[in-house]
C-alpha positions in Angstrom: 0.0 0.0 0.0 1.8 3.2 -1.2 1.8 6.0 1.3 2.1 9.6 0.4 3.2 12.7 2.3 -0.4 14.0 2.2 -1.4 11.0 4.3 0.8 12.2 7.1 -0.7 15.6 7.4 -2.9 15.6 10.5 -4.0 19.2 10.8 -4.0 22.7 9.4 -0.4 24.1 9.5 0.5 26.2 12.6 2.5 29.3 11.4 4.0 32.5 12.6 4.0 35.7 10.5 7.0 37.6 9.2 7.8 40.4 11.7 6.5 38.5 14.8 8.7 38.3 17.8 10.7 35.3 18.9 8.7 35.4 22.1 5.4 35.1 20.0 6.8 32.1 18.1 7.9 30.4 21.3 4.4 31.0 22.8 2.9 29.3 19.7 5.3 26.4 19.9 4.6 25.8 23.6 0.8 26.2 23.2 0.7 23.8 20.2 3.4 21.4 21.6 5.5 21.7 18.4 9.1 22.6 17.7 8.9 24.1 14.2 6.9 26.8 12.6 6.8 28.1 9.0 7.3 31.8 8.8 4.6 33.1 6.5 3.7 36.3 4.6 1.3 38.6 6.5 -0.6 39.0 3.2 -1.0 35.3 2.5 -0.5 32.6 5.2 0.2 29.9 2.5 3.3 31.7 1.2 6.3 30.4 3.2 9.2 32.8 3.6 11.3 30.8 6.0 11.1 28.5 9.1 11.9 28.7 12.7 12.7 25.7 15.0 13.8 24.9 18.5 17.4 24.6 17.0 17.2 28.2 15.9 16.6 29.3 19.6 19.6 27.3 20.7 21.8 28.8 18.0 20.6 32.3 18.9 21.4 31.8 22.5 24.8 30.5 21.7 25.6 33.7 19.7 24.5 35.8 22.7 21.2 36.8 21.1 18.1 36.9 23.3 15.6 35.1 21.1 12.7 36.6 22.9 13.7 40.1 21.8 14.3 39.6 18.1 12.0 39.0 15.2 11.5 35.5 13.8 13.3 36.4 10.6 16.4 37.4 12.5 17.0 34.0 13.9 15.0 31.6 11.7 16.1 30.1 8.4 14.9 32.3 5.6 14.4 31.0 2.0 16.7 28.0 2.3 14.3 25.5 4.0 13.3 22.1 2.8 9.9 21.3 1.4 8.2 18.4 -0.3 5.2 18.0 -2.5 2.1 16.6 -0.9 1.9 13.8 -3.5 5.5 12.6 -2.9 6.0 9.2 -1.5 6.9 9.0 2.1 10.1 7.3 1.2 11.2 10.6 -0.5 10.4 12.5 2.7 12.5 10.1 4.8 15.4 10.3 2.3 15.3 14.1 2.3 15.3 14.3 6.1 18.1 11.8 6.4 20.3 13.4 3.8 20.0 16.8 5.3 19.8 15.9 9.0 16.5 17.7 9.4 13.4 16.8 11.4 10.7 18.7 9.6 9.5 19.3 6.1 7.2 22.0 4.8 4.6 20.3 2.6 3.5 22.3 -0.5 1.0 22.0 -3.3 1.4 22.4 -7.1 1.7 26.2 -6.7 4.3 25.9 -4.0 1.9 27.0 -1.3 1.9 25.7 2.2 -0.5 22.8 3.0 1.1 21.3 6.1 4.2 20.2 7.9 5.5 16.7 8.6 8.1 15.7 11.1 10.4 12.8 11.6 8.0 11.7 14.4 5.3 11.3 11.8 7.5 8.9 9.9 8.6 7.0 13.0 5.0 6.6 14.2 4.1 5.4 10.7 6.9 2.8 10.7 5.7 1.5 14.1 2.2 1.2 12.8 3.2 -0.5 9.6 5.3 -3.1 11.5 2.4 -3.9 13.8 0.1 -4.2 10.8 2.5 -6.6 9.1 2.4 -8.9 12.1 -1.3 -9.4 11.4 -1.3 -9.9 7.7 
């Protein structure tokens, strides 16, 4: 049974807008229990301009930057983030994450617009489910 990236999307993407504070992004991450946010355009929340993750907070602190006092674009990864098409096979997502040592992928549609985010946890949970299912087939 082929599985596609779209099958891993569980909810509407949680985002932070360009220009928001690092404090605001941290509040969203804590509230939603996530460690990664696409940074989107204030004009169109489906246009991804960059991403911010827990790792970006650690990097900022290590450089002496207070992540709560800067804007997300000052410490996030702008433009050079990894994305995958919603109709890609999950093996492509796993390969991309493994090759680049990343834990999250922005999922986009045919127009390159945001439709979701998947994480390594989504793939690991899927692997566990598939192994359990194979025991009963």
